[in-house]
Structures are given as structure tokens and as C-alpha cells.
LOROKOL-48249 format. One record per residue: residue number from 1; x negated, y negated, z of N, C-alpha, C in turn. Coordinates in steps of 0.2 Angstrom, whole numbers, plus 5000, padded with zeros to 4 digits. Example, Ala and Ser with C-alpha at 12.3 -4.5 7.8 and 13.67 -1.06 7.14 Angstrom:
2
[1, [4934, 5028, 5039], [4938, 5022, 5039], [4934, 5016, 5039]]
[2, [4936, 5011, 5035], [4932, 5005, 5036], [4936, 5000, 5039]]
end
This chain:
104
[1, [4931, 5007, 4993], [4936, 5002, 4995], [4941, 5004, 5000]]
[2, [4942, 5000, 5005], [4947, 5001, 5009], [4954, 4998, 5009]]
[3, [4959, 5001, 5008], [4965, 4999, 5007], [4970, 5000, 5011]]
[4, [4974, 4996, 5014], [4980, 4997, 5018], [4987, 4993, 5016]]
[5, [4992, 4996, 5017], [4998, 4994, 5014], [5006, 4996, 5016]]
[6, [5009, 4994, 5013], [5017, 4995, 5015], [5020, 4998, 5009]]
[7, [5024, 5002, 5009], [5030, 5006, 5005], [5037, 5006, 5008]]
[8, [5040, 5002, 5003], [5047, 5002, 5004], [5051, 5000, 4999]]
[9, [5057, 5005, 4997], [5062, 5005, 4991], [5068, 5001, 4994]]
[10, [5072, 5001, 4989], [5080, 4999, 4992], [5082, 5002, 4996]]
[11, [5082, 5007, 4994], [5087, 5012, 5000], [5083, 5015, 5005]]
[12, [5077, 5014, 5005], [5072, 5017, 5010], [5072, 5024, 5011]]
[13, [5074, 5028, 5006], [5072, 5036, 5006], [5066, 5037, 5002]]
[14, [5069, 5040, 4995], [5064, 5043, 4991], [5059, 5041, 4989]]
[15, [5059, 5035, 4985], [5055, 5031, 4982], [5048, 5028, 4986]]
[16, [5051, 5026, 4993], [5047, 5024, 4999], [5041, 5030, 4999]]
[17, [5043, 5035, 5001], [5039, 5041, 5002], [5036, 5044, 4997]]
[18, [5038, 5044, 4990], [5034, 5046, 4984], [5029, 5041, 4983]]
[19, [5031, 5034, 4982], [5025, 5030, 4981], [5020, 5030, 4988]]
[20, [5020, 5031, 4994], [5016, 5033, 4998], [5012, 5039, 4996]]
[21, [5015, 5043, 4996], [5011, 5050, 4994], [5007, 5048, 4986]]
[22, [5008, 5046, 4982], [5005, 5046, 4976], [5000, 5040, 4979]]
[23, [5000, 5035, 4983], [4995, 5032, 4983], [4990, 5034, 4986]]
[24, [4993, 5038, 4991], [4987, 5042, 4997], [4983, 5048, 4991]]
[25, [4987, 5050, 4987], [4983, 5055, 4984], [4978, 5052, 4978]]
[26, [4980, 5047, 4975], [4976, 5043, 4972], [4969, 5040, 4976]]
[27, [4971, 5037, 4982], [4965, 5035, 4985], [4961, 5040, 4985]]
[28, [4962, 5046, 4989], [4957, 5051, 4990], [4954, 5054, 4983]]
[29, [4957, 5055, 4977], [4954, 5056, 4972], [4949, 5051, 4970]]
[30, [4950, 5045, 4971], [4945, 5040, 4969], [4940, 5039, 4975]]
[31, [4940, 5043, 4981], [4935, 5041, 4985], [4937, 5035, 4990]]
[32, [4942, 5032, 4989], [4944, 5026, 4994], [4948, 5029, 5000]]
[33, [4948, 5024, 5004], [4951, 5025, 5011], [4957, 5021, 5011]]
[34, [4962, 5025, 5011], [4970, 5022, 5011], [4974, 5023, 5016]]
[35, [4976, 5019, 5018], [4982, 5021, 5024], [4989, 5017, 5022]]
[36, [4994, 5020, 5021], [5000, 5014, 5019], [5006, 5017, 5026]]
[37, [5009, 5013, 5028], [5015, 5013, 5032], [5022, 5013, 5028]]
[38, [5026, 5017, 5031], [5033, 5015, 5027], [5038, 5013, 5031]]
[39, [5042, 5007, 5027], [5049, 5004, 5031], [5053, 5006, 5028]]
[40, [5058, 5011, 5031], [5063, 5011, 5028], [5070, 5013, 5031]]
[41, [5075, 5017, 5032], [5080, 5017, 5035], [5080, 5020, 5041]]
[42, [5074, 5023, 5042], [5072, 5026, 5050], [5068, 5021, 5053]]
[43, [5067, 5015, 5049], [5061, 5011, 5053], [5054, 5011, 5050]]
[44, [5050, 5010, 5054], [5043, 5010, 5053], [5040, 5016, 5054]]
[45, [5036, 5020, 5050], [5033, 5026, 5051], [5025, 5025, 5048]]
[46, [5022, 5028, 5052], [5013, 5028, 5052], [5011, 5020, 5052]]
[47, [5013, 5017, 5056], [5013, 5011, 5057], [5005, 5009, 5057]]
[48, [5001, 5004, 5053], [4995, 5003, 5053], [4993, 5000, 5059]]
[49, [4987, 5002, 5061], [4983, 5000, 5067], [4980, 4993, 5064]]
[50, [4979, 4989, 5071], [4975, 4983, 5070], [4968, 4983, 5066]]
[51, [4966, 4989, 5069], [4960, 4991, 5066], [4958, 4993, 5058]]
[52, [4964, 4997, 5057], [4964, 4998, 5050], [4964, 4992, 5045]]
[53, [4970, 4988, 5048], [4969, 4982, 5044], [4964, 4976, 5044]]
[54, [4961, 4976, 5049], [4955, 4972, 5051], [4948, 4974, 5046]]
[55, [4949, 4981, 5046], [4943, 4984, 5042], [4944, 4985, 5033]]
[56, [4951, 4984, 5031], [4953, 4984, 5025], [4949, 4978, 5021]]
[57, [4948, 4982, 5014], [4946, 4976, 5009], [4952, 4973, 5005]]
[58, [4959, 4977, 5006], [4963, 4974, 5001], [4969, 4976, 5003]]
[59, [4976, 4973, 5003], [4982, 4975, 5005], [4986, 4977, 4998]]
[60, [4989, 4981, 4999], [4994, 4983, 4994], [5001, 4985, 4996]]
[61, [5006, 4980, 4993], [5013, 4979, 4995], [5016, 4984, 4990]]
[62, [5019, 4990, 4990], [5022, 4994, 4985], [5029, 4993, 4987]]
[63, [5032, 4989, 4986], [5040, 4987, 4989], [5045, 4984, 4984]]
[64, [5051, 4985, 4985], [5056, 4983, 4982], [5060, 4979, 4985]]
[65, [5059, 4979, 4991], [5063, 4974, 4997], [5058, 4971, 5001]]
[66, [5062, 4966, 5005], [5058, 4962, 5010], [5055, 4966, 5015]]
[67, [5049, 4965, 5017], [5048, 4970, 5022], [5045, 4965, 5029]]
[68, [5045, 4969, 5035], [5042, 4964, 5039], [5035, 4965, 5041]]
[69, [5032, 4961, 5044], [5025, 4962, 5047], [5019, 4960, 5043]]
[70, [5021, 4955, 5038], [5016, 4955, 5031], [5011, 4949, 5034]]
[71, [5015, 4946, 5040], [5010, 4941, 5043], [5003, 4945, 5045]]
[72, [5002, 4951, 5047], [4997, 4955, 5049], [4991, 4955, 5044]]
[73, [4993, 4953, 5038], [4988, 4955, 5032], [4985, 4947, 5031]]
[74, [4986, 4942, 5035], [4984, 4936, 5032], [4977, 4934, 5032]]
[75, [4974, 4931, 5026], [4968, 4931, 5024], [4965, 4937, 5019]]
[76, [4969, 4943, 5018], [4968, 4948, 5015], [4969, 4948, 5008]]
[77, [4964, 4950, 5004], [4967, 4949, 4997], [4973, 4954, 4996]]
[78, [4979, 4952, 4992], [4984, 4956, 4992], [4988, 4956, 4986]]
[79, [4991, 4963, 4985], [4994, 4964, 4978], [5000, 4967, 4980]]
[80, [5005, 4965, 4975], [5012, 4967, 4977], [5015, 4970, 4971]]
[81, [5017, 4976, 4971], [5021, 4979, 4964], [5026, 4982, 4967]]
[82, [5031, 4986, 4961], [5037, 4988, 4964], [5034, 4996, 4965]]
[83, [5039, 5000, 4969], [5037, 5007, 4970], [5037, 5012, 4964]]
[84, [5040, 5010, 4960], [5040, 5013, 4953], [5033, 5015, 4951]]
[85, [5029, 5008, 4950], [5022, 5009, 4948], [5018, 5012, 4951]]
[86, [5019, 5011, 4958], [5015, 5016, 4963], [5016, 5023, 4962]]
[87, [5021, 5026, 4960], [5023, 5031, 4960], [5020, 5034, 4951]]
[88, [5020, 5029, 4946], [5018, 5031, 4939], [5012, 5031, 4937]]
[89, [5008, 5026, 4942], [5002, 5024, 4940], [4996, 5022, 4946]]
[90, [4998, 5027, 4950], [4994, 5025, 4958], [4986, 5024, 4957]]
[91, [4983, 5028, 4952], [4975, 5027, 4951], [4975, 5021, 4947]]
[92, [4978, 5020, 4943], [4977, 5014, 4939], [4979, 5007, 4944]]
[93, [4982, 5007, 4948], [4984, 5001, 4952], [4978, 5000, 4956]]
[94, [4975, 5006, 4959], [4970, 5005, 4965], [4964, 5003, 4960]]
[95, [4963, 5007, 4954], [4958, 5003, 4950], [4957, 4996, 4948]]
[96, [4964, 4992, 4947], [4965, 4987, 4945], [4962, 4983, 4953]]
[97, [4964, 4985, 4959], [4962, 4981, 4965], [4954, 4982, 4965]]
[98, [4951, 4988, 4964], [4944, 4986, 4964], [4941, 4982, 4958]]
[99, [4944, 4982, 4953], [4942, 4977, 4948], [4942, 4969, 4950]]
[100, [4947, 4968, 4954], [4949, 4961, 4956], [4945, 4960, 4963]]
[101, [4943, 4964, 4967], [4939, 4965, 4972], [4931, 4962, 4970]]
[102, [4930, 4966, 4965], [4923, 4965, 4962], [4922, 4958, 4959]]
[103, [4928, 4954, 4956], [4926, 4947, 4953], [4926, 4942, 4960]]
[104, [4929, 4945, 4966], [4930, 4939, 4970], [4922, 4938, 4973]]
end
């Protein structure tokens, strides 16, 4: 499964990066290709490319605040979760996405 997404917490510091790292590690452990950009106090980092978005099977928004650029994901199956869930249970989140895609 190929997943792209955005991580962003209220302060744009710790949880943003913790969520991204947890999801990247979980994706690798599960054999998925995952790419996440962060949006925080210093702006956008690791910005998703149009190719990554086009190739993605699904979009995961691990966000606690409004994020910019979600229009890029139009037509993609999207899941939105809080950053703390991404940090605490990243494998479970990705498995749930996989299950939902299998149903479609």
C-alpha cells in the first residue's frame, strides 16, 4: 500500500515530528511505501511531490489543527486522525487503512 499524508500538531513542534516518525517506521515495518510532510512553526517540511500523491492509494492526515494544501488529495481515500493516535498506534492505523481499501 502506498500512503501519503500530513502531520501537524497544535504547537507544530514535538507531536508533529513524533507522529511522522512513528508512521514512517510503522509503514516500513508493514512493507508499505509511506511519505509524510510536516506543517508546523517553521512551515512545510518534506513536501509531498505530485508524483507521490498521484501514486498513493490513500491519504492519512495526522493533524490536530487546520492544514494547508489538502485540495491536492481530491479524489483520494482519506483518513483523518489526531497526532496522538499516530504516535500511540501507528501500525493499527495503517492496518485499518489497508482494511478499508480492501473493502472498496
